[in-house]
C-alpha positions, 0 to 999 in steps of 0.5 A: 401236212405232207408226208416227209421222206427221210433219207440217210446222209453223210458228213465230213471229218472233224479235227480235234479242238485246238482249245486248251480244254477238250470238252467231252459230254456224256448223255444217255437214258436213266439207268444206262450206267452213264453216271457209273461211267462218269465215275470210272473215267474221273474217279474223285477228280470231279465236282458238282454244281448247278446248271445256270438258272436251275437246281439240276446237278451239273457234274463235271470231272477232269481227266488227262488223255493219253496224249497229255492233253487235259479234258473235262467231262460233263455228265448230263442228267438222264433223259429219254428224249429231246422233247422234255417231259421233266426239268432234267430233260429240259436241261439236256435239250438246252445243253445240246441245242442252244448254241450260246451255252458255255459248254459246247461238246467237242465229243459226244459220248452216248451211253447205251444199256446193252441189256435194253438197247431199243429203249436207248436208241431213240435219244441216241438217234436224236443226238446223232442227228445233231451232228456233233462228233460222236461215239457210242458206248455200250455198257452192261453187256455182261448183264445182257449176256446173263439175260440171253441178249447178244448185241452185234457191236460191228453191225451197230457201228455200221447202222449208226455210222459212229464208233462203238465201244464196249465197256463195263463201268462196274469192273472198269473193263474197256475204260482204257480203250475208251480213253484212248478213243478220246484222242482220235479224230472223230467224224461228226455223227452221220445223221440217221434222218435228213429232216431238213426238207423244203418245208423248213428251208422255205420258212427261212429259219436257218441261223448261222450254221445250224444243221437241219435237225436243230431247225426241225426240232425248233419247228416241232417244239410245243412252246418257246424256249427261254434261250431262243433268240428273238428271231426264233421266237417271232418265227415260232409265233408266225408258224402255223405248224402243229408241233404235236403232229410233227413230233408224232411223225418223227417219233413214228419214223424213228421207232420204225427205224429202231425196230428194223435196226434191233432185228439186225443187231440184237439177238435174244434167247426166248424168255431167258432175259426176263425169267429171273426178273419176272420171278422176283417181281411176282413177289416184290411188286405183289400188292401184299407181299411186296408191301411186307418186303418193303417194310421189312427191308427198311426195318432191317436198314434201321436195325443195321444202323445200330448193329453194324455201327455200334463198335466203330461208334464206341471206338470214335467216342472213346478216342474223342474223349481221350483226345479232349482229356489229353489236350486239357493236360498239355495245354496251359490253363488259359481261356484259349485252351478252354476255347479249344477243348470246350468250344471246338472239340466238345462240339465236334465230338458230338457229331463225329461219333455218328459218322458210322451210321451216316455212312452205312445209311448212304451205302444201303440207299445206294445198294437199293438203287443200284440193284433195281429195287428202288424202282419197284418201290416206286411202282409199288407205292404209286397207287397209295401215293396218288391217294395223298396227292403224289405219284410213284416217282415221289418215292425217290425224293421221299426215300432220299429225304431219309439221307438229306432233304436238300438233294431230295427236294431237288430230286422232285424235279423228275415229277412232271405234274406241278401239283404233285411236285409241290406236294412232294417238296412240301412233305419231304422234310418230314422224312427223318434225314440223316441229320436227325439221326444223331439226335435220335440216337442220343435221345433213345438211350433215355427212352428205351433200354439197350436190350437185344432179343434173339441176339440181334433185334434191338428195342432201340432199333424198333423205337427208331423205326417208329420215329421214322414211321411217324414222319411218313404217316404225317407226310401222308396226312399233310399231302392228302390235305394239301391235295384237297385244297390244290386244284388238279388242272390235269392228272399226272402220269407215272411212267417209269422203267423197271430195270432188270435186277443186277448186283450193286456196283460196289465201286459206286456204293463205296464211292457214294459212302465216301462222297456223301460221308465226307460231304456230311462231315465237311458241311456239318463240321463247318456249321458246328465249328462256327456254332460252337465258337459262338456258343462258347463265347455266349456261354463264357461271357455275360453282361458287365458284373454278371459273373462276379454276382453269379459267383457270389450267389453260388458261394452264398447259397452253398456255404452251409452245404460243406461242398468240396473245392471241385463241387463248389467250382461246378456250382459256380460255373453252373451259376455263371452259365445261367448269367451268361448271354447263352443263359439269358437267351435260354431263359427268355424262351423257357416259359414257352418250352417248359410245358414241353419238359425243356429247360433253358439249356435245352432251349439254347440247343433248340435255337442253335440246331436251326442251323442244322439238326445235328448241332443239337448234340454238339451244343449240349456237349459244349454247354455241359463241357463248360459246366464240368467234366463231360468228355464223350457222349456216354458221359453227357448222357449220364450227366443229363440223366442224373442232374436234377432240374431245380424247378421240377425235381426231376432229371433234366433228361428223363424219359418223358422229356427225351420222348417229348424232344424226340417227337419235336424233332420228328416234325419240326422244320429245323434246317435253314438249308432245307428252307433255302432250297425249297424257296429256290425250287418253288421260286418264292417264300410262300411254301418254305414259310408255310412249312416253317410255321405249320411244322413248328406248330405240329411239333410243338403240339405233339411234343406238348401232348407227349410230355403231358401224357408221360409226365 
């Protein structure tokens, strides 16, 4: 292949789009602050969907420009290049090169990390060559200054040939000026390189108004794209050009240009930029000390779930109890009043009380990501995870699984190697997600006393940490076994940038806590309201004549006991629940779950919690509110610890039963949403069905062993 000469060329001016909505697209590398800028621009006026055909997040927001026009802002996934190595990068490639997409940019906004400019310029220069109207935003200049790096913005503007703005997405500095820039007439970007040449023109590849770099990128693509036209696909098949040679030539030429540009626009004081980071990394990435710090950090996270959240949990619990009692007092004694208090509010109370832990968990995970520590966790665990069929990038979905398995499974798309990606997806649901947290917190009171040592450390927190570690250990064991059965066609690579340490962006932390907490409440609330309504119906009605017979049985069996009117009412309601549709369901599965220490009432909760794990507590609240006077979580715990199972003579929720139930939820695949997203990510039912049957079998056997040993 002959050597291609690259020359700088210019383009004309662009007038603002006349369409009703002005499309602004943000692009940049991971860790460049692009999403922080998106949040600063759009605030809470945003929504998240999926790009067509894939599960990659499609973040869209709306803003009003200074001239009154409406504009939409799209935050593309982070990418390093338009030559995709991950699903995220495939989405970016299609969004910018496919002329038939439904979201064509009127303005490209390239977000550059001022503390690591050279790394950002490869993708930026590729996008500039696409000749969209483009501006560059240099973010994190304050971080660069702290590390002795100075970026000459005027020189950068001259070299790139596009407007350049400085912002601090964390503090909001420069955001107003940037929004004003959106209203200006912006030139189409001046291509850095003219790559058209005679070779591309001679192939007759021009389609409509495609520019030279789109043609070049087509020639350099290693495989056909689904969004190519039939003409493109046939031209690619007829081409004998070696795509990897073309890519290599472009990469070499671009980095030669980037190195020269960096000499002109970047000044760095000797060693100052990396001194602090190197000091921290000597400890945090050390094979021994780094692992100890990693364990300590996550141990403290779970301690905080109890220590920081205990007061607001108590306030919420007491408040819900008073609300339910007040509603009972003001509403007439009708079936509808019973439906509202015992069917809806009792179920909601079992979840709302856990909002503090959920919010704190999401906040702490965001802090670890923003500070740069999460990338070190990935680096630190790469060697270990490779032994169990994964790699360092698997840490992101695995840790994300502690919050919610659904987005965590989607996060595995950043893993290029399909074998390692499938293993990561398969074991991620074993991470104890936030939906398990309400179940753990509820059950731990029956197992471990609420004692604190040294005024801070809780035995309950230590037990919770052990439950989380059990999931991690099991995920490693299953990953290892799957890795032995799945043949590796090629060894996966692990390439991840270790960003400089920086203070968390507190606006991002608070925004994440609000967004994720609200999503948890809204999504869980929908499920719980529906489940509570269905459960109330199942518990309040039964086969024809069943309730009359149950009442007669209760009166007959208690006639000689001399019960008070209230005690007799409780006995009648308990017998009616047993005769209801819910009771019939629970008794149907009771023979299978009795060896685990569970009665038919717990069986009902197991069934309903398949919709979402956190429904377990709400279900138990609803069941026992129908029976009697349970108004809050403490009262429900007391009820379960004192009420005796008539078959065993033991408390319904003794230590052995609670321990067995906790172990069951550690391993069980108790979430329909997770199964659905795994099916979508793996394009079939093979993997989710295997997860369902394998994890259920493991949960059953582990729970059986636990109860039999402790009972």
